[in-house]
C-alpha positions in Angstrom: -1.7 26.7 -16.2 1.8 27.2 -14.7 0.2 28.0 -11.4 -1.8 24.8 -11.5 1.2 22.7 -12.4 3.3 24.3 -9.6 0.5 23.5 -7.1 0.3 19.9 -8.4 4.1 19.5 -8.2 4.2 20.8 -4.6 1.3 18.5 -3.6 3.1 15.6 -5.1 6.3 16.6 -3.3 4.3 16.4 0.0 2.9 13.0 -0.9 6.3 11.6 -1.8 7.8 12.9 1.5 4.8 11.7 3.6 5.0 8.3 2.0 8.6 8.0 3.2 7.6 9.1 6.7 4.8 6.5 6.7 7.1 3.7 5.6 9.8 4.6 8.1 7.2 4.7 10.9 5.9 1.3 9.7 9.3 -0.3 9.6 10.0 1.1 13.1 7.0 -0.8 14.3 4.6 2.1 14.9 1.7 0.7 13.0 2.2 -2.8 14.4 2.2 -1.4 17.9 -0.9 0.6 17.3 -2.7 -2.3 15.7 -1.7 -4.6 18.5 -3.1 -2.1 21.1 -6.2 -1.8 19.0 -6.7 -5.5 19.2 -5.9 -5.6 22.9 -8.4 -2.8 23.7 -11.1 -4.8 21.9 -10.8 -7.5 24.5 -12.0 -10.3 22.3 -15.0 -8.4 20.9 -15.2 -8.3 17.1 -17.6 -5.4 17.2 -15.1 -3.4 19.4 -12.2 -4.3 17.1 -14.2 -3.0 14.1 -14.9 0.3 15.9 -11.3 0.7 17.1 -10.0 -0.2 13.7 -12.2 2.4 12.0 -11.0 5.1 14.5 -7.3 4.1 13.9 -7.7 4.1 10.1 -9.5 7.4 10.2 -6.7 9.0 12.3 -3.9 7.5 10.2 -5.6 8.8 7.0 -6.1 12.3 8.4 -2.5 12.6 9.7 -0.4 10.5 7.3 -2.5 10.6 4.2 -4.8 8.0 2.6 -1.9 6.1 1.0 -0.5 5.1 4.4 -3.9 3.6 5.4 -4.5 1.8 2.1 -1.0 0.3 1.8 0.6 0.1 5.3 -2.3 -0.2 7.7 -4.2 -2.9 5.7 -1.8 -5.8 6.6 -1.8 -4.7 10.2 -5.5 -4.8 10.6 -5.8 -8.1 8.6 -3.4 -9.7 11.1 -5.3 -8.2 14.0 -8.6 -9.6 12.8 -7.3 -13.1 11.7 -7.3 -12.5 7.9 -11.0 -11.7 7.7 -12.4 -9.7 4.9 -13.7 -6.6 6.7 -10.3 -5.0 7.6 -9.4 -4.9 3.9 -12.5 -3.0 2.9 -12.4 -0.8 6.0 -8.9 0.5 5.1 -9.7 1.3 1.5 -13.0 2.9 2.2 -11.7 5.0 5.1 -8.6 5.9 3.1 -11.0 7.9 0.9 -13.8 8.9 3.2 -11.6 9.9 6.2 -9.3 12.0 4.0 -11.6 15.0 4.2 -10.4 16.5 7.5 -7.1 18.2 6.8 -5.7 20.0 3.7 -2.8 17.5 3.7 -4.7 14.3 4.0 -5.1 13.9 0.3 -3.7 15.2 -3.0 -7.1 16.5 -4.0 -7.3 18.4 -0.7 -4.0 20.0 -1.3 -5.1 21.1 -4.8 -8.4 22.5 -3.5 -7.1 24.1 -0.3 -5.9 27.4 -1.9 -9.1 27.6 -3.9 -11.2 27.7 -0.7 -9.5 30.8 0.6 -9.5 29.2 4.0 -6.6 28.8 6.5 -5.5 25.4 7.8 -7.6 25.6 10.9 -10.6 27.1 9.2 -10.5 24.3 6.6 -10.3 21.6 9.3 -13.1 23.4 11.2 -15.4 23.4 8.2 -14.8 19.8 7.3 -14.7 18.3 10.9 -18.5 17.6 11.1 -18.4 16.2 7.5 -15.4 14.0 8.5 -17.2 12.7 11.6 -20.3 11.7 9.6 -18.1 10.1 6.9 -16.3 8.0 9.5 -19.4 7.1 11.4 -21.2 6.2 8.1 -18.4 3.9 7.0 -18.5 2.2 10.4 -22.2 1.5 10.0 -21.8 0.4 6.4 -19.0 -2.1 7.4 -21.0 -3.3 10.4 -24.0 -4.0 8.2 -22.3 -5.5 5.2 -20.0 -7.8 7.2 -22.4 -8.6 10.0 -21.8 -12.4 9.7 -18.0 -12.0 10.1 -18.3 -9.5 13.0 -20.4 -12.0 15.0 -17.3 -14.1 15.6 -14.5 -13.1 18.1 -11.0 -12.3 16.7 -8.1 -14.7 17.5 -6.1 -14.2 20.7 -2.6 -12.8 20.6 0.2 -12.1 23.0 1.3 -8.8 24.6 1.5 -5.9 22.2 4.9 -4.4 21.4 6.0 -1.0 22.8 5.0 2.0 20.9 8.2 3.6 19.4 8.2 7.1 20.9 10.6 8.8 18.5 8.5 8.3 15.3 5.4 9.2 17.2 7.1 12.5 18.4 8.1 13.3 14.8 4.5 12.9 13.7 3.4 15.3 16.4 6.0 17.9 15.3 4.8 17.3 11.7 1.2 18.1 12.7 2.3 21.2 14.6 4.2 22.4 11.6 1.3 21.9 9.3 -1.1 23.6 11.7 1.3 26.6 12.0 0.9 27.2 8.2 4.3 25.9 7.1 4.5 24.9 3.4 3.3 21.2 3.5 6.1 19.8 1.3 8.8 21.5 3.3 7.6 20.3 6.7 7.0 16.8 5.3 10.5 16.6 3.8 12.0 17.6 7.1 9.9 15.0 8.9 11.1 12.4 6.3 14.7 13.2 7.1 14.1 13.2 10.9 12.4 9.8 10.9 14.1 8.2 7.9 17.7 8.8 8.7 17.6 7.3 12.2 15.6 4.3 10.8 18.4 3.8 8.3 21.1 4.1 11.0 19.3 1.6 13.2 18.8 -0.7 10.1 15.1 -1.0 10.7 14.6 0.0 7.1 16.6 0.3 3.9 17.1 2.9 1.1 15.4 0.5 -1.3 12.3 0.3 1.0 12.1 4.1 1.3 12.6 4.7 -2.4 9.9 2.1 -3.1 7.6 3.9 -0.7 8.3 7.2 -2.4 7.1 5.7 -5.7 8.7 8.3 -7.8 7.6 6.8 -11.1 4.0 7.0 -10.0 4.6 10.7 -9.0 6.0 11.5 -12.4 3.1 9.7 -14.1 0.6 11.7 -12.0 2.4 14.9 -12.9 2.3 14.1 -16.6 -1.4 13.1 -16.3 -2.1 16.3 -14.4 -0.5 18.3 -17.2 -2.7 16.6 -19.8 -5.8 17.1 -17.7 -4.9 20.8 -17.0 -4.6 21.3 -20.8 -7.9 19.5 -21.3 -9.7 21.6 -18.7 -8.9 24.7 -20.9 -10.4 23.2 -24.0 -14.1 23.6 -25.0 -14.7 20.0 -23.9 -13.2 20.8 -20.5 -15.2 24.0 -20.2 -18.4 22.0 -21.0 -17.7 19.6 -18.2 -17.0 22.5 -15.8 -20.2 24.2 -16.9 -22.2 21.2 -15.7 -21.3 22.0 -12.2 -24.3 23.5 -10.3 -23.8 27.0 -8.9 -24.9 28.4 -5.5 -24.9 27.4 -1.9 -28.3 25.7 -1.8 -28.6 22.1 -0.7 -29.5 21.0 -4.2 -26.6 22.8 -5.7 -24.0 21.4 -3.3 -25.4 17.8 -3.5 -25.5 18.1 -7.3 -21.8 19.3 -7.4 -20.8 16.4 -5.1 -22.6 13.8 -7.1 -21.1 15.1 -10.4 -17.6 15.0 -8.8 -18.3 11.4 -7.6 -19.4 10.2 -11.1 -16.4 11.9 -12.8 -14.0 10.5 -10.3 -15.5 7.0 -10.8 -14.8 7.2 -14.5 -11.5 9.0 -14.8 -10.0 9.0 -11.2 -10.4 11.7 -8.6 -7.3 13.6 -9.5 -8.2 14.5 -13.1 -11.8 15.0 -11.9 -10.5 17.6 -9.4 -8.4 19.4 -12.0 -11.3 19.6 -14.4 -13.9 20.8 -11.9 -11.7 23.0 -9.8 -11.8 26.2 -11.9 -15.6 26.2 -12.0 -15.9 25.3 -8.4 -13.5 28.1 -7.3 -15.7 30.6 -9.2 -18.8 29.3 -7.4 -17.3 29.8 -3.9 -15.7 27.8 -1.1 -18.9 25.8 -0.3 -18.9 24.4 -3.8 -15.2 23.6 -3.6 -15.8 21.6 -0.4 -18.8 19.9 -2.0 -16.6 18.8 -4.9 -14.0 17.6 -2.4 -16.7 15.4 -0.8 -17.5 14.0 -4.2 -13.9 13.2 -5.1 -13.1 12.0 -1.6 -16.0 9.9 -0.3 -17.2 9.3 -3.9 -13.8 7.8 -4.9 -15.1 4.6 -3.3 -17.5 4.2 -6.2 -15.1 2.3 -8.5 -11.6 0.8 -8.1 -10.2 3.5 -10.4 -11.7 6.2 -8.3 -8.4 7.1 -6.5 -4.8 6.2 -6.6 -5.2 4.8 -3.0 -7.7 2.3 -4.4 -5.2 1.0 -7.0 -2.4 0.9 -4.4 -4.7 -1.0 -2.0 -5.5 -3.5 -4.7 -1.8 -4.1 -5.1 -1.3 -4.7 -1.4 -2.2 -7.5 1.0 -5.9 -6.8 0.3 -6.0 -9.1 -2.7 -5.6 -12.1 -0.3 -9.1 -11.6 1.0 -10.9 -9.0 -1.2 -12.5 -9.2 -4.6 -13.4 -6.5 -7.1 -16.9 -7.9 -7.3 -17.5 -7.3 -3.5 -15.8 -4.0 -3.7 -18.1 -2.7 -6.4 -21.3 -4.2 -5.0 -20.6 -2.5 -1.6 -19.6 0.7 -3.5 -22.8 1.0 -5.6 -25.0 0.1 -2.6 -23.6 2.7 -0.2 -21.3 5.3 -1.7 -23.9 7.6 -3.3 -25.9 7.7 -0.1 -22.8 8.6 1.9 -21.9 11.4 -0.5 -25.4 12.8 -0.1 -25.3 12.5 3.7 -21.9 14.1 4.0 -22.8 17.0 1.6 -26.0 17.6 3.5 -23.9 18.0 6.7 -21.6 20.3 4.8 -24.5 22.5 3.6 -26.0 22.6 7.1 -22.8 23.4 8.9 -21.5 26.1 6.5 -25.0 27.7 6.4 -24.7 27.9 10.2 -21.2 29.2 10.7 -20.4 31.2 7.5 
């Protein structure tokens, strides 16, 4: 239990630090500059703007974590598209689905990373095809669901601002450090200092803004919740839930594991779902661990309580154009199919390369 709590505390430390990095980058104008260039590259085409926005959201999620996409990128894309609905749903769905690529893209990834027995590069290599299918699938879902909106061109804007080079360079160093195997919370903390202190000196951000981004009360709440769920997972009731997890590397077993994880995440949130299913998944093998990750990642789109990113997104600018009714209709119509599709790719890819 102490090992699990230490892993959770280190994962939360990384997320707190990366949230500070993301906020400092946002206040320095990085997201605005990227969003403006995304809009300019679209050249007045709503379809192109959707595709480029999906790519931008996927990359921000993979590099800066899903919270950066859900909270900080949402207003940028809403402004780029003229306050239409699709950017809001694009950011929240991709915040979950596009978080599969790297061990550091999501708290659940960090918790499951050690259980896979894979290195950083091997994990990314195993999940890359799944990530591509998840991102492409979300693009098709958004293009179909919001086809009426996408038929109208976005509003024109002036020249985009310059991309701030220093925050971008810090992000590159951050990725290199993570890829080299440095402890995630350590390299993220260093990056937070490197990008946060200059932002404070230049007065492009404030201590209040950075502390608000860190959201320490939420981190403490998650830690307490994790302690409770870790205890529950060691009770007979927790063991019963874990025993429901299918064993083996067959297509049916992996899809079953992913769907179980999706349903559990939709009811109790993907963090406790991960903590409950992880012991059984680790015993079943790395393919099952990754299948559960698909379920708690892509599957977190099933309900508004599916992930912390969903709840943070709902508190952000998304409420100006989004509704919970549309969120859940879109979720029920598409999320289970995407979970099955992504898990099928995982099964095929791991069967081929492992």
